[in-house]
N, C-alpha and C positions, 0 to 999 in steps of 0.2 A: 553632577553635583551642581547646584547653583551657588554662584560666587556671592559672598555677603552673608550666607546663612551659617551659623554655628554648627558644626557637625556635619556640614554638607546636607542639610535639611531644607528642602523647598516647601514653604507653607502653601497649603491649598487655597486657592482664591475663592472665597465664599461668593462673590460677585459673578464667577464665570457661569453659573447655573442660573435657573429661573428664579424670579424674586420669591420670597418665602410666602407661603399662603397664610391665612388666618386660620387660628386654631378651631378646628371643626367640632371639639368635643366638649366645649364649655358655652352655656347659654346664660347670660345674665339678663334677668328681667328687671328693669328699672321702671317703677310706677311714680308719677308725680303724685302729690297730695290730692288734687281733684281726681285723679284715676283711683286712688285708694279708696276714697268716699264712695264712689260710684261702685267699685267692685264690693265693698262692703255691703251696700244697699242691695245690688243685685244679687250678690252671693247669698245674702239672707232670704231673698224673695224668689228669685228666679231659678237659681241653681238647684236647690233641693227638689223642686217639683221636676225639673227636666232630668235629674239624675234618677229618680224614682221612677218616672214614667220609662226612661231608657232601659232600666234593669227589668221592668216588666215585660217590655217588648223583648229584651234579650231572652227571657225565660219562655217566652211564647214562640220564639225560633225552634226551640228544642223539638216539639212534635213533628214539625216538618222535616228537620234534620233526621230525626229517628225513623219516620215512615219510609223515607227514601232507601234506607239500607237494611230495614228490617226483613228478617228471613232470608238475606242473601248470604251465600257462602263466601269465603274468603276467595275461592277460584272465581266465582261470578264478579267479584269487586276487582278483579284484574282487567276487566273489560269496562269501557264507558257504560253507565246506566242510561237506558233509553226507555220509551213508552211512557205510560201513565205516570210513572214514578218521577220520571225526569220532568214532564210537564207541570204537574200539580206541585211537586215539592220545591222544584227550582223557582218558579214564579212566586211561590209563597215566601221562600227565604230572601228572594230579591227584594219583594215589596217591604216585607218587615224590616229588613236591613236598611232599606232607604228612610223608613219611618224612624228608625232607631237614631240614625245620625241626624235626621231632622229634629228630633226631640232634644239632641244634645246642643242644637243651636247652628247646625250646618244647613242653612236654610237654602243655598244655592250651591249647585255644583255646575260649573261652567266647563263646558268641553269644546276644545279646539282642535281641528284636524280630523282625520278619518281613521277609524281602528280597522286594520288590515284583517282579512279573513285568517282563518286557522291555516289554509293552504299557503297563503302568502307569507305569514310569520307565525310559525308554531309556538314561538317564545315571545314574551312580552317582559322587557326589563324596565322597572319604575325607579326613579330617583329624583330628588333626594329623599332617602328615608330619615325622616325627622321626628316621628311620633307614632304613638300606638294608635292614632286616628287614621294613619295612612291605609289601613284596609278599605278605605272609602273608595279607593281607586278602583276596588273590585266591581263596584257598581256600573260605571260606564263601560267596563271591559266585559260585563255579563257573566260575572263570577267565574273567572278562569281557574284552573287547578293551581295550587300553590305548594311550596315546600316549607314544612314546618318542622320543629323539634318534635321527636317521638314523645318527650315527657310531657307534652301539652295534652297528649290523649287524655290523661288522668284529671285534668281540669274540667270541673262541672260545666256543661253547656258547650264550652269552647271544644272539648274532645268530640261531642256530637256533630258539631259543625265540621271539624276536620274529618270525620268519617263520611259526612255527607259530601263534602268537598272531593272526596277520593285524593286527599293530599299526598304528597310525597313526603315521607317521614325520614328524618335523619336523627340517629342517636349519637351523642357526643362521647358516650361510654363504650360504644361497640366500633372497634376500628374497621371492621368489614361493613359497617352500614355506609359509609361514604361510598364505597365501591357499588353497593347495590343501588344507591341513589343515583349515581351516574349512569348505570345501565338503566334504570327506569326512566330517567330524563330523556336518554338517547332513543329509548322506545318509543315513548309518547310523541317526541318531537319528530320522528322519522315515521309516524305511522299513516302519512298521506292524508291527514285531516280527519281521521277516525276518531282521535281524542281531541277534547277542546284545548284551547291554548294554555300553557303553563307560564304563570307570573312569578317573577323573581323580584326581590329587592337586592341587587347585586352588592351593595355595600355590606350587607350582612348585619348592620347595626344602625342606631340612630345617631344623628349628627344635629348641627344647629343651622343647616341650610346655608352656611356661608362658604362651603367648599364641598366637593364631592370626594367621599373616601375612596380608597383603591377598590376597585371592582374586583370581587372574587371570580374565579374561572367557571364556576358551576353551570351558570345559565348558558356558557358558550361552549360546553364540551362537545355537544352534539354537531358543532359546525353548520347549523341551518340559519337562515335568515331571522333576524331579530326586529321587533319595533320597540324603539325607545318610547318610554311614557313619561313626561314630566310632571310632577306635583308641585303646585304652588299654593301657599296660603296668604293672598294679598290683603290681609286684614292691617288696620293702622296699628295694632299692639299685637306682637307674636307671643300668644298665651299657649301654643300648640307645641313648641319645640320641646323634646324630652332627650337632652343629651346626657352624656356621662356625668357631667357635673352641671347642676343647676336645679330647677324646681322638680320636685318629686312627683310620682303618678298622681296622688290625690290633689295636689296643688294644680297641676297641669289640667286635670278633669275639671275641677272646680273653677278655675279662672276661665276656662273655654265655655263652660255651661253658663257662666255670668255675662258672657258676651252678648249683646242684643242679637247680633247676626254674625256668624262666621261664614267665611267663602272660601270654596276650594276650586282652583283652576286645574283641570286635567287636559294636557296638550300631548296629541299622538303625533309624534314625528314621522316622516317618511321611514319604510322599511330599509334597514341596514342590510345589504347584500354582502356577506363576507368573500374575500378573496381566497383563491386556493391556500396562500400562506396563512390567513387568518383561521380558515376552516381547519387546518392542521395544528394550529398553535392557539390554544383557547387563551392564553394570558395575553398575547398580542390582540387576539380579538377584543377581549375585555378592556384593554387599555384604550384601544381606538374608539370603542363605542362610549367609553367614558368621557374622552375627550370631545366627541360630538355633542353630547348631552351637557357637558360643562360649558361648551360655546353656546349653545342654544339658551342656557339658564344665565350666562354672563357671570359665572362664578369659576374659580381655578379648580382644575382637576388635580388631586393631589396623591401622594403616596401614602398618606395616612391611614392607618388601619388598627384592628385590634389584633394583638399578639396574645393568644391565651385569654386572660381576663383584663389585660392592661392596654390602654389606648397608647398608640404610638405616633409621634409626630416627627417631622422632618425639620432637621436643623443642619443646613449647608448639605454635605454628601452623607449624613448620618441618621439612621432612625434612632430615636431616645424615647423612652417611656415618659408620658406626661408626669407620673409620679413612680419612680423606681420602687421596686418592692424593698429595696434598703431602707426607704422611710417606713414602710409598714413594720419593717422588722425592728427599727429603732423604737416604735410605738409598743410593740409586743414587749420587747425587754425592759423598756421603762415602766411599763405596767407591772411586770414582775419584780420590779424594784432592783434591776440589775444594772450597775454602771461598767459600761464596755471597757473603760480604762483600768478597772479593777481585775480584769481577766488576764491571766497569763497566756498568751496566744502559743508561743513556743513552736511557731511553724518554722520549718527547715527552708531557707531560699533555695529555690530551683528545683526541689524535691516535693512530689506529692505524697501525702500521707492521708489515706483513706481512713474515716473514723465513721462508727455506727451511731445510731442515735442514742444509744446508752452512754457511749463514750462523750458524745457531744454535751449531754446534761450534765456528766461529771465536769467536763472541762469548763462549763459555764456557770457551774454551780446552781442549776435549776432543778427543783424537786417536782413542780406540778406537772403532771403528764400531758395536759392540754396545752400548756404553754410550750414545753419542750417539742411536741409534734407540730405545733404552729411554727415556731421558730425554724426547727429543722427542715420544713418544707419549703422555705425560702431559697434553699441551695440546691444545685442541680446534683441529682443522684444518679450512680450508675446502675448496672443491672442488678447489682446485689444489694441495692439501697444504702450504698455509702456516699459520703460526700468528702471532697478534698478540704482538708482542714486550712489549706493556704486560703481557700474562699471564706473561711469563716474568720480567720485572722486579719484579712483585709478589710471585711465588712466591719468587724468590731472596731478596727483602728480608724475607719471613716466615721463611724458613729461616736466615737470618743470624743471627738471636738478638741483634745489637747494637743495635736500635731499641727503643725503648719501645713499649707497646702503643699509646698515643696517637699516637705518631709514624707507626706502621704504618697506622692508620686514616685518618688525614690523606693518607697517601701514596697509599692506595687510592683515596680520594675525588678526589684530584689527577689521578690516571691516567685514570679513567673518567668524570669529570663533564664535563657539556657546557655550552656558553653557554645561558643562559635565553633563551628566544626571546621572551618577553614582558616582560622586565625585566633590569636589572643582575644580575651574578653568575652564578654556575654551579650547576647542579643534577645530581643523580645520577638517571638515568632507569632504567626497568625493565632495560635490556639490560645497562647497567654494573653496577647492583644485583645482577642474577642471576649476572653473570660473577664478581664479588667473591666472592660466597657459595659458588659452585661451586668456585673455586680454594681459598679458606681453609677451607671447612667441608664440601666435597664434597657441597653440596645440589643436587639435580636441578633444573635450570633452571625448568620448570613451578612446582615449590613456591615457589621464590624469586620468581617474578614475581607470585605470588598474594599472598604477604606483602608485596610493594612495594606493591600495590594497598591493601592494608588500612592501611600506614602513611601513604599518600597521603591518605586519607580525612580525616585531621587537618587537612589544609592545602588552600589554593586551587588549587594545580598538581599536575601529575603527576609531579613530581621532588622529591627530598629536597635540603635544603641541606646544607652541611657540618655545622651546628649539630645538625640532625635526625638526621643520620648517626651523629654521634658519641654523641648520646643513645641512639640504638638499640643501637650496638655497643660502648658502654663503661658506660652506666648503667642499662640496662634490667634489671629485677630477674632475669630469666631468660636473654635473649640476651646481656647483657653477660658473664654468667658462661660461656656457651658461647664466645664469643671468646676468653675468658681461657683457657679450658681447652684449646682447640685451638692457640692461638698462643703461650701461655706454659704448657707442661706443668707439673704440680705437682712440687716438689723439685727443679727443674731450673735450675742457675745460668744466668743471661744469659750468653750467649756460646755456649752448647752448642745442638746440634740433635737432642736426643733427643726421644722421643714419648712421650706418656702412655700408661699401660696402660689399656685400655678397660674394665677391671672395677674400676678403683681408685676411690677416694672423689675427688670432683672431676673425674672423667673423664666422657665424653659418655654413658656408660651410666648414672652416678649423676645425671646432669642429667635424663635420661629419666625415672629413677625418682623424681625429686624429693629425692634426697638429697646432691646435689653442693654444694660450697661453693667459693667463689673461691679458686684457688690461690694460695698464698703462696710467695714465691721469697727465697732468701737475699739480703740486702741491700735489700730493698723497704721 
């Protein structure tokens, strides 16, 4: 135990790790008055013509895509297409695709480095993935195979292009789909050059180009050499970024089509040869390639990623949701006219009580089935579709706003702490700790479990006492600010249930960037 810390708790030093990276999920486009005038004029004259012609070319791609696979059986499509189909359709799609991007304003594609052959590098990994324009990288790569969602097959024209590409398809709704995709990637990557190269965007989602998201291991499972491919848009104004928060699809498309000229730089880095350890460990392989690409780009490599449908950022040694589902739950309940403070939670401290959706509706006095289903889905369900009412009680208390932060932290401890098996008192073990952080901060449970283990190293037991938990959540120089930011939004009077802006000072983003301050409230 460290001397001078109440309860024998040693605060984690947030400065011991690497500096906090910029938030890669938010893109803010600031236009000067002159730029606004320019985009209004060009948007009215140039963009409509460009977008219309691009859509015409997009539909002209369909006959070539259809012709390549017409009349072929599923068994024949399990092998690479050759012969006249390959020559005519491949060149037709390649030429029309370049014309499509040219019409959208991408007048120049500058290529640096040398693309490796399929024998040298069966897999290409492209980053940063920042926009729906990124498929332009397929052109200098000679239309390699891609990995896409199976749901895209039903999209007009896009589905035909995926069949033409013989893309590897993954379904989010079929658990066995990912296993089949892994097997198919390994089969093609180890075919000895029989199959064309496979291109991955290993981040799996779009960012704002300011940092690399955590690489998913799918591209590295085969353990074969990969060639990193860097994508840059060196334009004076970034109109292409399509991040989780920022300009939407139509605005990005319209602004980019309004630019007189957009430039794309595609750089092929040297082939990365995996070590024996990397070949056996796809996660290690992915992390090392991510660092190489980040260094070449001059931006940080981060652990930020999407967990489910929520973006997760890194604050200190903890991953937290940029906007926890707790905030969305508050919006749902307010829309239904429910005041969380009026609900009698009645949860029993230290003991779980599993409730059904019907009991959940009765307890919260909700009658609309759609609202009930939406609110109920925010809580973790067991195999029988039941949720722990302690989760509901803590969420309602956090949304109420009538409790002080100290009272809320004490309530969280009382709800989830268990009797100490080797002595008097109660302790908060990793399951309760991870549940609290998941509910209040949106932290993935594995990340919270790791942090709990670090905190417990300062004491003789595998659990945290009330004093230790309070010191962590209220007084730690970094994590205390995090709880304050999420549970007491800045400039929000107590008693309201508004949520902080993720890009404001004192927000989760500011904490991740190291610029956050403890939010102050009226009357504090």
